[in-house]
C-alpha positions in Angstrom: 106.3 75.8 -3.0 108.7 75.4 -5.9 112.2 77.0 -6.0 111.2 79.6 -8.6 107.9 80.4 -6.8 109.8 81.0 -3.6 112.5 83.2 -5.2 109.9 85.2 -7.2 107.8 85.7 -4.1 110.8 87.1 -2.1 111.9 89.2 -5.0 108.5 90.7 -5.7 108.2 91.5 -2.0 111.2 93.8 -2.4 114.0 91.5 -1.1 117.3 90.9 -2.8 118.0 87.2 -2.9 120.8 85.5 -1.1 121.9 82.0 -1.8 125.0 80.6 0.0 126.9 77.5 -1.1 128.0 74.6 1.2 129.9 71.5 0.1 128.0 68.5 1.4 129.9 66.3 3.8 132.8 68.7 4.2 132.7 68.3 8.0 131.0 65.9 10.4 128.8 68.9 11.4 128.1 70.1 7.9 124.3 69.9 8.4 124.7 72.2 11.4 126.4 74.7 9.1 123.5 74.3 6.7 121.0 75.0 9.4 122.9 78.1 10.5 122.9 79.4 6.9 119.1 78.9 6.8 118.6 80.7 10.1 120.8 83.6 8.9 118.5 84.6 6.1 119.3 82.4 3.1 116.6 82.5 0.5 117.9 79.1 -0.9 121.0 77.0 -0.2 123.2 75.5 -2.8 124.6 72.1 -1.7 127.6 70.8 -3.5 127.7 67.1 -4.3 131.5 66.4 -4.4 133.0 65.2 -7.6 136.7 64.3 -8.0 137.4 66.6 -10.9 135.7 70.0 -10.2 137.1 71.8 -13.3 135.0 75.0 -12.9 135.9 75.5 -9.2 138.8 77.3 -7.8 141.2 76.4 -5.0 138.8 76.8 -2.1 136.0 74.6 -3.5 138.5 72.1 -4.8 139.9 71.8 -1.3 136.5 71.4 0.2 135.7 68.7 -2.3 138.9 66.8 -1.5 138.2 67.0 2.2 134.6 65.8 1.7 135.7 62.9 -0.5 138.5 61.9 1.9 135.8 61.7 4.7 134.1 59.1 2.6 131.3 61.4 1.5 128.9 60.1 -1.2 125.9 61.5 -3.0 123.5 59.1 -1.3 125.0 60.0 2.1 124.5 63.7 1.5 120.9 63.2 0.3 120.2 61.0 3.3 121.4 63.8 5.6 119.1 66.3 3.8 116.0 64.2 3.8 113.4 65.9 5.9 115.8 68.6 7.0 113.9 71.8 6.0 110.7 72.9 4.2 111.4 76.6 4.7 114.5 77.2 2.6 114.7 75.5 -0.8 117.8 73.3 -1.4 119.6 73.3 -4.7 122.0 70.5 -5.5 125.1 71.3 -7.7 127.4 68.8 -9.2 129.1 67.7 -12.4 127.5 65.9 -15.2 129.5 62.7 -14.7 127.6 62.0 -11.5 124.3 62.4 -13.2 125.3 60.1 -16.0 126.5 57.5 -13.6 123.1 57.1 -12.1 121.1 58.1 -15.2 119.1 61.4 -15.2 115.8 59.8 -14.1 117.2 58.0 -11.1 119.4 60.9 -10.1 116.6 63.5 -10.2 114.2 61.1 -8.4 116.8 60.8 -5.6 117.1 64.6 -5.3 113.3 64.9 -5.1 113.0 62.2 -2.4 115.6 64.1 -0.4 113.6 67.3 -0.6 115.9 69.0 -3.1 114.0 71.3 -5.4 116.7 72.6 -7.8 119.8 71.3 -9.7 122.8 73.1 -11.1 125.2 71.2 -13.5 127.8 73.7 -14.5 129.5 71.6 -17.1 126.3 70.7 -18.9 126.2 72.3 -22.4 122.9 73.9 -23.3 122.6 71.8 -26.5 122.8 68.6 -24.4 120.5 69.7 -21.6 117.2 68.3 -23.0 117.3 64.8 -21.5 118.2 66.0 -18.0 115.7 68.9 -18.2 113.0 66.4 -19.0 114.0 64.1 -16.2 114.3 66.9 -13.7 110.9 68.3 -14.7 109.3 64.9 -14.3 110.8 64.5 -10.8 109.7 68.0 -9.7 113.2 69.4 -9.7 114.1 72.7 -11.4 117.2 72.6 -13.6 119.1 75.9 -13.4 121.1 77.0 -16.4 124.3 79.1 -16.4 125.2 82.1 -18.5 128.6 83.7 -18.9 129.8 87.2 -20.1 130.9 85.6 -23.3 127.4 84.2 -24.1 125.9 85.8 -27.3 122.5 87.5 -26.8 120.4 85.0 -28.7 121.8 82.1 -26.7 121.5 84.1 -23.5 117.8 84.6 -24.3 117.4 80.8 -24.9 119.2 80.0 -21.6 116.8 82.4 -19.8 113.8 80.8 -21.5 114.9 77.2 -20.7 116.3 77.7 -17.2 114.0 76.9 -14.3 114.2 78.3 -10.7 116.5 81.2 -11.7 119.3 82.0 -14.2 122.8 81.7 -12.8 124.8 84.6 -14.1 128.5 83.7 -13.9 130.2 87.1 -13.2 133.5 86.5 -15.0 135.3 84.1 -17.3 137.1 81.9 -14.8 136.7 79.6 -11.9 134.9 80.1 -8.5 136.8 81.8 -5.8 137.2 84.8 -3.6 138.0 88.1 -5.3 139.1 91.6 -4.3 136.4 93.2 -6.4 133.3 92.4 -8.3 134.0 92.0 -12.0 132.5 94.8 -14.1 131.1 92.1 -16.4 128.7 91.0 -13.6 126.5 94.0 -14.0 126.6 93.9 -17.8 125.6 90.3 -17.9 122.8 90.6 -15.4 121.4 93.5 -17.4 121.6 91.6 -20.6 119.8 88.5 -19.2 117.0 90.6 -17.7 116.2 92.3 -21.0 114.0 89.5 -22.1 113.0 87.5 -19.0 111.3 88.0 -15.7 112.9 84.9 -14.3 115.1 85.7 -11.2 118.7 86.4 -12.0 121.4 85.6 -9.4 125.1 86.5 -9.8 127.8 84.1 -8.6 131.6 83.6 -8.8 133.7 86.0 -6.7 131.0 87.4 -4.3 133.1 87.6 -1.2 132.0 90.4 1.1 128.7 92.2 2.0 129.9 95.1 -0.1 130.3 92.8 -3.1 126.8 91.4 -2.5 125.3 94.9 -2.5 127.1 95.9 -5.6 126.3 92.8 -7.6 122.6 92.8 -6.5 122.1 96.3 -7.9 121.8 94.9 -11.4 120.7 91.4 -10.5 117.9 90.0 -8.3 120.4 88.5 -5.9 123.7 86.8 -5.3 125.3 83.4 -4.7 128.2 83.2 -2.3 130.3 80.1 -2.1 134.1 80.3 -1.7 134.0 82.9 1.0 131.8 80.7 3.1 133.8 77.5 2.4 137.1 79.2 3.3 135.6 79.9 6.7 134.3 76.3 7.1 137.7 74.9 6.0 139.4 77.2 8.6 137.4 75.4 11.3 134.9 78.1 12.4 131.7 77.1 14.1 128.3 76.9 12.4 127.3 80.0 14.6 130.2 82.0 13.1 129.3 80.9 9.5 125.8 82.0 10.1 127.0 85.3 11.5 129.0 85.9 8.4 126.0 85.3 6.1 123.8 87.4 8.4 126.1 90.4 7.7 125.4 89.9 3.9 121.7 89.7 4.6 121.7 92.9 6.6 123.8 94.7 4.0 121.3 93.7 1.2 118.3 94.7 3.3 119.8 98.0 4.3 120.5 98.8 0.7 116.9 98.0 -0.1 115.7 100.3 2.6 117.8 103.3 1.4 115.5 106.2 0.2 
């Protein structure tokens, strides 16, 4: 089952989608954290492939990246850890374009596929330069997810939705990743604009920090992506069980909202 097929199936069955983020290699037990997130009700899991200059990430993800790299983490090491790990929850790699260029798009995407990764997010990839990577990803059976921001004009937004695969990543605000006290008002507006002209799943990310945030953002979108809030807990040293419990609270909140009359 492809990433998009899985997400559409869950959405069409009435579920709001929940995708947590985890930096690969951030701890020796990072795969145990990933398993806990899967068991807690994740519909897909975004796995960060650390890059030394994560310009679109805030303090928490930058710190997680630094910790992972200091441990000697490599892309191939992460993919080796993922190989054969799970068939139940789709894995989506996210990284910066430099790492794709270093290997070449074909080799990079083939390595993702061999590790069982079904999606790819490259946040610094301009839409106008996405063609070669999109072709390589498609040939390897990997779905390239494109991002849209509140500043994206409607015609370009429609093109992003048309060319994206898996889902459309709606960036809730103009800024970096990170925990926030509230959900930006621009999140709902952007999700609504994207959904005008596409049936592809739309997930909101950046700043989703609490179960209440997840519920609020998912009212306009098909689901949410939560990253920094999880990585803060991992960096603070909590166990995989505790990380899974945190995500399970979001899962329950989303499900309870769905069940409201």
